[in-house]
N, C-alpha and C positions, 0 to 999 in steps of 0.2 A: 504494500500500500504506500502510495506517494502522498505526502502531506505538504502542500504549498503554503500552509499557514495563512497569514494575513494577505498574501499575494494571490490566494486562490480566486478563480473567476467563476467557479461552478459550485453548486451545493453538494456535489458528490466527490468521492475520493477515487482517483484512478488507481486500479489494482490489477497487477498482472499475476499470472498463475504459475509461472516457472521462474527459476533463478536466471536462466538464460535470457528470458524476455526482460527481466529487471535490469540486467546488464545492457541489453540492447537500448532500453529507454535512457539509461545513464550515458550512453554514447551518442545520443541524438544532439542536435544543436542546443547549446546551453541556453539559448534565448527562448526555447520552446516552453509554453505553458501547458496546462492540462489539455486544453482543446487542441493545441497543435499536436501534442503527443497522441491524443485519442484519435485524431484524424489520420495520423500516420499509421497507427495500428489498424484502424478501420479499413484503410485503402490497401492494406497488405494481408488482410485475413488473419491477423494475429489475435488470439484470444485475450480478452481482458474483462474487467468488471468495473461497474460504476457504483460503488458502494455508498450508500447514504445512511447517516445515523438514524436509528429507529425513532429517535425523538423528533426528527425533522421530516419524517416520511409522511406522505399524505395518508389519511385514514378515511378517504371518501369511499362510500359504498360502491362495490363493484358488481356489475352484472356477471353472473356465473357464465363461464365459457360454455359453448355447446359441447355436449358429450362427445368424446373422441374414442373410437374403437378402430382397431386395425381391420381392414377388409379381409374377408376369407375367400379362398378359392379352392375348388376341387382339384383332385390329383391330376386330372387331364386338362387343366386350364392352359390355354395358349395366350401369351401376352403379345399384343401388337400395338400399333401406333395409336389406335383409338383408346386403348387402355392407358397408354402414357398420357394422352391429352386429358383424359378424365382425371388421372392422378394430378397433373399439373394444375388444373383448375381448382381442385380441392386444396392442394398445397398452397396456392396463392391466396385462396380465401382464408385459410388458417393464418397466413402471414400478414393479413390485414388487421389483426387484432393488436392492441397496444403492447401486450407482453411479447410479441414476436420479435421485438428488438433483441431479446435474449438469443435468438438464433444467429444474429449477426455477431453478437458479443462472444459466442462460443467459438468462432473462428472455423477454420477447416472446411469440411464439406457442407455443413449447414450455413456457413458464411456465404459460400459460392451460390447455393440454392436460394438463399433469402435476400442477398444484396440487391438483386434487380427489383425487388418488391418493397423491401423495408427501407425507408429513407434514413440516411445517416444522421440527418438532423433530429429525427425522433430518438435515435440512440443517444445522442449527446444531450438531450433534454433530461436524461436521468431516469431513475426507476419510477414506475407508475404508483408505487406505494404499498402499504400493507395489504396482505391478502389472507383471508381465512381459509382459502382453498388449498388442499394438500398438493404439493409439488409445483406450486406456481410462484413461490417466493424463496429466494436463496438468502440464507442468514449466515453471518459470520460474527465471531466474538473477538474483540481485542483482549488478549490474555493479560495485558498490563493494566488497562483501565476498566476492563469488564464491560466496555461499551458494545452494544449490539448494532451491527450494520446489516443492511439488506439490499437486495437487487432483484430484478425480475429473472425468472427462469421459466422453462417449459417442462411439462411432464415428459416422462420417457416415451409415452405413446405419441405425444405431439412431435417430439423429435423424430420418432420412427416414421410418422406420417409425412414429415417434410422430406425424408429420404426415400419415400415411396415403398414402404414395407408392407408385405402381405403375409398373412398366415395361410399356408398352403397345406392341404391334406396330402399325405404321401401315398395313400391307398393301402396302408398297413394299419388297420384298426383305427384307433384314435390318434395315431402318430401324426404330428404336423412338423413343418419346417418353415423357416422364414426366408422369403425371397424379397428382393428390393431392386428398384431401378438404379439406386446409387448406394454406396456402402453405408451401412448404419453407423451410428456413433461407436457402438461397441466393436465394430469391425475396423473402422477408420482410425480412431484415436489410439495413439501408441503404436500403430503399425508402421511398416517401412514406407508407406505412402504419406505419412503424417510428418511433414517437415517443420511444423510449428508456425508456418505461414503459407500463404498461397503463392506459388511461384509459376514460372513458365511451364515447367514440366507437368505440374498438376493441371494447369489450364489446358495443355495439349491432351492429357488423359481425359479430361472432362469432355472436350469436344469430340474425341474419338468415341466416347460412350454415347454421346448424342447421335453421332453418325450410325453407330450400331443399332440404336433404337429406331431411327428413321429409315433404315435400309434393311 
């Protein structure tokens, strides 16, 4: 967590998730403020958080999000362009909710899928506030001051839907397997394809995947 003290320009504290990204931030232009750093991270698909003190977080009543469940397919299901278009429409609808800024903040594959839909300006506005709904609010405690901070997040199912995940019956009793248009978070994060940022190699792989889907 970076604390700019009295020079801070935003109500939230920029927080990175790895030591290597903390070092990266320290090597940026010394004139950069929180928004400069955040914009750099946003434009490179690098994960970070915008943590706000729980005391300053909005407590406005939220509309509950629509129920999310993974689509189910039979063992003989064949996936084509129409299926992809259907997925893309539902993904973009999901990304139009305020909490979807968390998909961009997550970096990696969800950053690439959500960045064309979620405005970076909405990310920089900071967390949407307290949520009583399970899995929709990330919390962190400062072990020195015991202060609670929070940020938006998405549920595991919502992240899976963004990546285009289906529950597919295998044809062996009740056994099922997961299939997706793009790697799920559990597959992508920490894998050899996760470089900690989005680079040219990842972009090439992304467009190759789109070509496979459309051809």
